[in-house]
ROFI-790529 format. One record per atom (N, C-alpha, C, CB): x, y, z; atom name; chain; residue number from 1. Coordinates in pm, whole numbers, plus 50000, padded with zeros to 5 digits. Glycine has a CB too. Layout:
ROFI-790529
- xx	yy	zz	name	chain	resi
- X	Y	Z	CA	A	NUM $
...
end
This chain:
ROFI-790529
- xx	yy	zz	name	chain	resi
- 31784	80769	81104	N	A	1 $
- 31914	80719	81139	CA	A	1 $
- 31901	80626	81259	C	A	1 $
- 32010	80834	81168	CB	A	1 $
- 31963	80512	81247	N	A	2 $
- 31963	80410	81353	CA	A	2 $
- 32087	80427	81440	C	A	2 $
- 31957	80265	81292	CB	A	2 $
- 32065	80440	81573	N	A	3 $
- 32174	80473	81665	CA	A	3 $
- 32186	80368	81775	C	A	3 $
- 32150	80612	81726	CB	A	3 $
- 32311	80335	81806	N	A	4 $
- 32345	80249	81920	CA	A	4 $
- 32424	80333	82019	C	A	4 $
- 32426	80122	81876	CB	A	4 $
- 32387	80329	82147	N	A	5 $
- 32456	80403	82252	CA	A	5 $
- 32540	80304	82333	C	A	5 $
- 32354	80479	82344	CB	A	5 $
- 32670	80336	82348	N	A	6 $
- 32761	80249	82425	CA	A	6 $
- 32824	80334	82535	C	A	6 $
- 32871	80184	82333	CB	A	6 $
- 32781	80311	82657	N	A	7 $
- 32831	80386	82773	CA	A	7 $
- 32805	80304	82898	C	A	7 $
- 32765	80528	82783	CB	A	7 $
- 32899	80303	82990	N	A	8 $
- 32882	80221	83111	CA	A	8 $
- 32795	80285	83217	C	A	8 $
- 33016	80190	83169	CB	A	8 $
- 32750	80407	83196	N	A	9 $
- 32662	80473	83293	CA	A	9 $
- 32516	80465	83245	C	A	9 $
- 32705	80621	83313	CB	A	9 $
- 32435	80391	83317	N	A	10 $
- 32296	80368	83278	CA	A	10 $
- 32216	80498	83268	C	A	10 $
- 32228	80275	83377	CB	A	10 $
- 32239	80590	83358	N	A	11 $
- 32164	80717	83356	CA	A	11 $
- 32193	80793	83227	C	A	11 $
- 32200	80803	83479	CB	A	11 $
- 32320	80796	83187	N	A	12 $
- 32355	80864	83062	CA	A	12 $
- 32293	80792	82942	C	A	12 $
- 32508	80871	83047	CB	A	12 $
- 32303	80660	82938	N	A	13 $
- 32244	80583	82827	CA	A	13 $
- 32095	80612	82815	C	A	13 $
- 32266	80432	82847	CB	A	13 $
- 32024	80603	82926	N	A	14 $
- 31879	80624	82924	CA	A	14 $
- 31841	80767	82888	C	A	14 $
- 31819	80587	83059	CB	A	14 $
- 31911	80864	82947	N	A	15 $
- 31881	81004	82920	CA	A	15 $
- 31909	81041	82775	C	A	15 $
- 31960	81093	83011	CB	A	15 $
- 32021	80994	82724	N	A	16 $
- 32056	81022	82585	CA	A	16 $
- 31957	80956	82490	C	A	16 $
- 32199	80974	82556	CB	A	16 $
- 31917	80834	82521	N	A	17 $
- 31818	80766	82436	CA	A	17 $
- 31687	80843	82431	C	A	17 $
- 31793	80623	82488	CB	A	17 $
- 31641	80889	82544	N	A	18 $
- 31516	80967	82548	CA	A	18 $
- 31529	81097	82469	C	A	18 $
- 31476	80998	82693	CB	A	18 $
- 31642	81162	82484	N	A	19 $
- 31665	81287	82411	CA	A	19 $
- 31667	81262	82260	C	A	19 $
- 31798	81351	82456	CB	A	19 $
- 31737	81161	82217	N	A	20 $
- 31746	81132	82074	CA	A	20 $
- 31613	81087	82015	C	A	20 $
- 31851	81025	82049	CB	A	20 $
- 31540	81007	82090	N	A	21 $
- 31413	80955	82039	CA	A	21 $
- 31306	81063	82026	C	A	21 $
- 31363	80845	82130	CB	A	21 $
- 31330	81180	82080	N	A	22 $
- 31237	81291	82065	CA	A	22 $
- 31243	81349	81923	C	A	22 $
- 31267	81401	82168	CB	A	22 $
- 31345	81311	81848	N	A	23 $
- 31359	81354	81708	CA	A	23 $
- 31311	81241	81619	C	A	23 $
- 31507	81393	81675	CB	A	23 $
- 31207	81263	81538	N	A	24 $
- 31147	81155	81458	CA	A	24 $
- 31244	81083	81365	C	A	24 $
- 31036	81211	81378	CB	A	24 $
- 31346	81152	81315	N	A	25 $
- 31439	81090	81221	CA	A	25 $
- 31541	80999	81287	C	A	25 $
- 31510	81197	81144	CB	A	25 $
- 31545	81000	81419	N	A	26 $
- 31642	80921	81493	CA	A	26 $
- 31574	80805	81565	C	A	26 $
- 31716	81008	81594	CB	A	26 $
- 31637	80689	81556	N	A	27 $
- 31585	80569	81623	CA	A	27 $
- 31699	80504	81702	C	A	27 $
- 31524	80468	81520	CB	A	27 $
- 31684	80497	81833	N	A	28 $
- 31782	80428	81915	CA	A	28 $
- 31748	80280	81909	C	A	28 $
- 31782	80483	82064	CB	A	28 $
- 31837	80202	81847	N	A	29 $
- 31811	80060	81826	CA	A	29 $
- 31867	79972	81936	C	A	29 $
- 31867	80017	81695	CB	A	29 $
- 31952	80031	82022	N	A	30 $
- 32007	79952	82131	CA	A	30 $
- 32100	80033	82218	C	A	30 $
- 32079	79832	82077	CB	A	30 $
- 32140	79970	82328	N	A	31 $
- 32233	80032	82422	CA	A	31 $
- 32320	79923	82482	C	A	31 $
- 32158	80112	82532	CB	A	31 $
- 32447	79957	82505	N	A	32 $
- 32541	79862	82562	CA	A	32 $
- 32616	79926	82678	C	A	32 $
- 32640	79812	82454	CB	A	32 $
- 32654	79843	82775	N	A	33 $
- 32720	79893	82895	CA	A	33 $
- 32872	79881	82891	C	A	33 $
- 32668	79819	83015	CB	A	33 $
- 32927	79818	82787	N	A	34 $
- 33071	79810	82773	CA	A	34 $
- 33106	79792	82625	C	A	34 $
- 33129	79692	82857	CB	A	34 $
- 33234	79808	82594	N	A	35 $
- 33277	79803	82455	CA	A	35 $
- 33253	79669	82386	C	A	35 $
- 33420	79836	82447	CB	A	35 $
- 33274	79559	82458	N	A	36 $
- 33253	79427	82398	CA	A	36 $
- 33107	79409	82358	C	A	36 $
- 33297	79316	82496	CB	A	36 $
- 33017	79448	82446	N	A	37 $
- 32874	79440	82416	CA	A	37 $
- 32840	79535	82301	C	A	37 $
- 32789	79475	82542	CB	A	37 $
- 32905	79650	82296	N	A	38 $
- 32883	79746	82188	CA	A	38 $
- 32922	79689	82053	C	A	38 $
- 32959	79873	82214	CB	A	38 $
- 33036	79621	82047	N	A	39 $
- 33080	79558	81921	CA	A	39 $
- 32980	79451	81880	C	A	39 $
- 33222	79496	81936	CB	A	39 $
- 32941	79366	81974	N	A	40 $
- 32846	79258	81943	CA	A	40 $
- 32713	79314	81893	C	A	40 $
- 32823	79170	82066	CB	A	40 $
- 32661	79417	81959	N	A	41 $
- 32534	79475	81916	CA	A	41 $
- 32547	79547	81782	C	A	41 $
- 32482	79571	82022	CB	A	41 $
- 32662	79606	81756	N	A	42 $
- 32683	79669	81625	CA	A	42 $
- 32673	79564	81515	C	A	42 $
- 32820	79740	81619	CB	A	42 $
- 32736	79451	81534	N	A	43 $
- 32732	79345	81433	CA	A	43 $
- 32592	79287	81419	C	A	43 $
- 32830	79233	81467	CB	A	43 $
- 32519	79279	81529	N	A	44 $
- 32382	79224	81527	CA	A	44 $
- 32281	79322	81470	C	A	44 $
- 32341	79183	81667	CB	A	44 $
- 32288	79449	81509	N	A	45 $
- 32183	79546	81478	CA	A	45 $
- 32215	79636	81358	C	A	45 $
- 32159	79632	81597	CB	A	45 $
- 32341	79642	81316	N	A	46 $
- 32385	79725	81203	CA	A	46 $
- 32335	79869	81212	C	A	46 $
- 32338	79663	81074	CB	A	46 $
- 32367	79940	81320	N	A	47 $
- 32325	80081	81330	CA	A	47 $
- 32402	80167	81231	C	A	47 $
- 32345	80133	81474	CB	A	47 $
- 32346	80283	81199	N	A	48 $
- 32417	80379	81115	CA	A	48 $
- 32525	80451	81195	C	A	48 $
- 32319	80481	81056	CB	A	48 $
- 32496	80473	81326	N	A	49 $
- 32583	80550	81412	CA	A	49 $
- 32595	80483	81549	C	A	49 $
- 32530	80693	81427	CB	A	49 $
- 32717	80478	81600	N	A	50 $
- 32742	80433	81737	CA	A	50 $
- 32797	80552	81814	C	A	50 $
- 32843	80311	81741	CB	A	50 $
- 32732	80586	81926	N	A	51 $
- 32781	80687	82019	CA	A	51 $
- 32860	80612	82125	C	A	51 $
- 32663	80772	82082	CB	A	51 $
- 32992	80631	82127	N	A	52 $
- 33083	80547	82204	CA	A	52 $
- 33155	80623	82315	C	A	52 $
- 33185	80484	82111	CB	A	52 $
- 33135	80579	82438	N	A	53 $
- 33212	80630	82551	CA	A	53 $
- 33354	80574	82540	C	A	53 $
- 33145	80590	82689	CB	A	53 $
- 33451	80641	82599	N	A	54 $
- 33588	80593	82593	CA	A	54 $
- 33626	80506	82711	C	A	54 $
- 33682	80709	82586	CB	A	54 $
- 33587	80544	82832	N	A	55 $
- 33629	80473	82952	CA	A	55 $
- 33519	80378	82997	C	A	55 $
- 33663	80571	83065	CB	A	55 $
- 33541	80249	82968	N	A	56 $
- 33441	80147	83004	CA	A	56 $
- 33512	80019	83046	C	A	56 $
- 33345	80119	82887	CB	A	56 $
- 33442	79935	83121	N	A	57 $
- 33500	79805	83158	CA	A	57 $
- 33497	79708	83039	C	A	57 $
- 33423	79745	83278	CB	A	57 $
- 33562	79597	83056	N	A	58 $
- 33569	79485	82962	CA	A	58 $
- 33650	79521	82837	C	A	58 $
- 33426	79440	82922	CB	A	58 $
- 33603	79618	82759	N	A	59 $
- 33672	79664	82638	CA	A	59 $
- 33650	79814	82629	C	A	59 $
- 33620	79589	82508	CB	A	59 $
- 33758	79892	82628	N	A	60 $
- 33740	80037	82626	CA	A	60 $
- 33693	80086	82490	C	A	60 $
- 33870	80106	82665	CB	A	60 $
- 33655	80213	82484	N	A	61 $
- 33598	80269	82363	CA	A	61 $
- 33694	80275	82246	C	A	61 $
- 33548	80404	82392	CB	A	61 $
- 33823	80289	82273	N	A	62 $
- 33920	80293	82164	CA	A	62 $
- 33929	80156	82096	C	A	62 $
- 34059	80336	82217	CB	A	62 $
- 33945	80051	82174	N	A	63 $
- 33952	79916	82118	CA	A	63 $
- 33821	79878	82051	C	A	63 $
- 33987	79814	82228	CB	A	63 $
- 33709	79914	82112	N	A	64 $
- 33578	79883	82052	CA	A	64 $
- 33560	79956	81920	C	A	64 $
- 33465	79920	82149	CB	A	64 $
- 33604	80082	81914	N	A	65 $
- 33596	80158	81790	CA	A	65 $
- 33678	80091	81680	C	A	65 $
- 33645	80303	81812	CB	A	65 $
- 33796	80047	81712	N	A	66 $
- 33882	79980	81614	CA	A	66 $
- 33814	79854	81561	C	A	66 $
- 34018	79945	81676	CB	A	66 $
- 33754	79776	81648	N	A	67 $
- 33686	79653	81604	CA	A	67 $
- 33565	79684	81515	C	A	67 $
- 33640	79571	81725	CB	A	67 $
- 33490	79787	81553	N	A	68 $
- 33373	79825	81472	CA	A	68 $
- 33419	79876	81335	C	A	68 $
- 33289	79932	81544	CB	A	68 $
- 33523	79958	81333	N	A	69 $
- 33574	80010	81205	CA	A	69 $
- 33618	79896	81113	C	A	69 $
- 33692	80107	81230	CB	A	69 $
- 33675	79793	81171	N	A	70 $
- 33722	79678	81093	CA	A	70 $
- 33608	79586	81051	C	A	70 $
- 33825	79600	81174	CB	A	70 $
- 33516	79558	81143	N	A	71 $
- 33413	79457	81119	CA	A	71 $
- 33283	79512	81064	C	A	71 $
- 33385	79384	81245	CB	A	71 $
- 33259	79642	81078	N	A	72 $
- 33136	79704	81031	CA	A	72 $
- 33169	79842	80972	C	A	72 $
- 33032	79717	81147	CB	A	72 $
- 33240	79845	80860	N	A	73 $
- 33289	79972	80805	CA	A	73 $
- 33182	80071	80763	C	A	73 $
- 33376	79945	80690	CB	A	73 $
- 33059	80027	80744	N	A	74 $
- 32950	80119	80708	CA	A	74 $
- 32890	80190	80828	C	A	74 $
- 32842	80044	80634	CB	A	74 $
- 32932	80151	80949	N	A	75 $
- 32883	80214	81072	CA	A	75 $
- 32978	80326	81113	C	A	75 $
- 32869	80110	81185	CB	A	75 $
- 32924	80442	81141	N	A	76 $
- 33002	80556	81187	CA	A	76 $
- 33008	80553	81339	C	A	76 $
- 32942	80690	81136	CB	A	76 $
- 33126	80576	81395	N	A	77 $
- 33143	80584	81540	CA	A	77 $
- 33174	80729	81576	C	A	77 $
- 33257	80487	81590	CB	A	77 $
- 33098	80781	81671	N	A	78 $
- 33118	80915	81725	CA	A	78 $
- 33147	80898	81873	C	A	78 $
- 32994	81008	81699	CB	A	78 $
- 33260	80949	81918	N	A	79 $
- 33303	80932	82057	CA	A	79 $
- 33234	81033	82147	C	A	79 $
- 33455	80947	82068	CB	A	79 $
- 33187	80984	82262	N	A	80 $
- 33135	81070	82370	CA	A	80 $
- 33246	81080	82473	C	A	80 $
- 33001	81012	82434	CB	A	80 $
- 33287	81200	82506	N	A	81 $
- 33402	81214	82595	CA	A	81 $
- 33383	81326	82695	C	A	81 $
- 33527	81238	82514	CB	A	81 $
- 33459	81317	82802	N	A	82 $
- 33464	81424	82903	CA	A	82 $
- 33580	81516	82869	C	A	82 $
- 33478	81366	83048	CB	A	82 $
- 33569	81638	82912	N	A	83 $
- 33679	81732	82892	CA	A	83 $
- 33807	81677	82952	C	A	83 $
- 33645	81870	82954	CB	A	83 $
- 33917	81691	82882	N	A	84 $
- 34045	81648	82936	CA	A	84 $
- 34093	81514	82885	C	A	84 $
- 34037	81643	83082	CB	A	84 $
- 34023	81453	82794	N	A	85 $
- 34064	81323	82739	CA	A	85 $
- 34120	81339	82598	C	A	85 $
- 33945	81225	82738	CB	A	85 $
- 34188	81450	82573	N	A	86 $
- 34236	81485	82440	CA	A	86 $
- 34316	81372	82374	C	A	86 $
- 34321	81609	82448	CB	A	86 $
- 34414	81316	82444	N	A	87 $
- 34497	81211	82387	CA	A	87 $
- 34417	81086	82356	C	A	87 $
- 34611	81177	82481	CB	A	87 $
- 34321	81054	82442	N	A	88 $
- 34238	80935	82417	CA	A	88 $
- 34144	80958	82299	C	A	88 $
- 34156	80898	82544	CB	A	88 $
- 34095	81081	82283	N	A	89 $
- 34011	81114	82168	CA	A	89 $
- 34090	81096	82039	C	A	89 $
- 33956	81259	82179	CB	A	89 $
- 34213	81146	82037	N	A	90 $
- 34296	81129	81918	CA	A	90 $
- 34321	80982	81888	C	A	90 $
- 34430	81202	81936	CB	A	90 $
- 34341	80902	81991	N	A	91 $
- 34359	80758	81972	CA	A	91 $
- 34233	80694	81914	C	A	91 $
- 34397	80690	82105	CB	A	91 $
- 34116	80740	81959	N	A	92 $
- 33989	80688	81906	CA	A	92 $
- 33971	80727	81760	C	A	92 $
- 33871	80740	81990	CB	A	92 $
- 34008	80848	81725	N	A	93 $
- 33999	80892	81585	CA	A	93 $
- 34096	80809	81500	C	A	93 $
- 34031	81045	81571	CB	A	93 $
- 34216	80786	81551	N	A	94 $
- 34311	80700	81480	CA	A	94 $
- 34258	80558	81464	C	A	94 $
- 34444	80697	81554	CB	A	94 $
- 34175	80515	81559	N	A	95 $
- 34116	80380	81554	CA	A	95 $
- 33997	80373	81459	C	A	95 $
- 34073	80337	81693	CB	A	95 $
- 33948	80489	81412	N	A	96 $
- 33838	80486	81316	CA	A	96 $
- 33718	80572	81350	C	A	96 $
- 33794	80350	81300	CB	A	96 $
- 33719	80640	81464	N	A	97 $
- 33605	80726	81499	CA	A	97 $
- 33600	80845	81403	C	A	97 $
- 33616	80776	81647	CB	A	97 $
- 33478	80886	81369	N	A	98 $
- 33459	80999	81277	CA	A	98 $
- 33479	81133	81347	C	A	98 $
- 33320	80993	81217	CB	A	98 $
- 33466	81135	81479	N	A	99 $
- 33480	81259	81554	CA	A	99 $
- 33440	81236	81698	C	A	99 $
- 33396	81371	81492	CB	A	99 $
- 33416	81347	81769	N	A	100 $
- 33381	81335	81910	CA	A	100 $
- 33285	81446	81951	C	A	100 $
- 33508	81338	81998	CB	A	100 $
- 33214	81421	82061	N	A	101 $
- 33124	81518	82122	CA	A	101 $
- 33153	81517	82271	C	A	101 $
- 32971	81485	82091	CB	A	101 $
- 33167	81636	82331	N	A	102 $
- 33186	81644	82475	CA	A	102 $
- 33055	81612	82547	C	A	102 $
- 33237	81784	82516	CB	A	102 $
- 33062	81535	82652	N	A	103 $
- 32943	81498	82728	CA	A	103 $
- 32875	81618	82793	C	A	103 $
- 32979	81398	82835	CB	A	103 $
- 32952	81720	82829	N	A	104 $
- 32891	81835	82893	CA	A	104 $
- 32833	81930	82791	C	A	104 $
- 32992	81907	82981	CB	A	104 $
end
């Protein structure tokens, strides 16, 4: 499975990439620091899965998820969220996310 990580925190992006790459079936094909970059890399790299943070500069995760769902319908978006963002998670699912995972 080809994965793109979209999160504005470099430490989280790098740590998550290392964790995922320890599984042979998973390949991290890229990482983006904001939603706009995440959409662009999704169109360029065609990952199977995008792990999408919600709170980011330039373009937030909800808007980025909606664009990916529209422009790359074969790509699954899974939201990475912190506890307490229930309403934003629901908005992301409404925008096309397949589900969510708590960061903690």
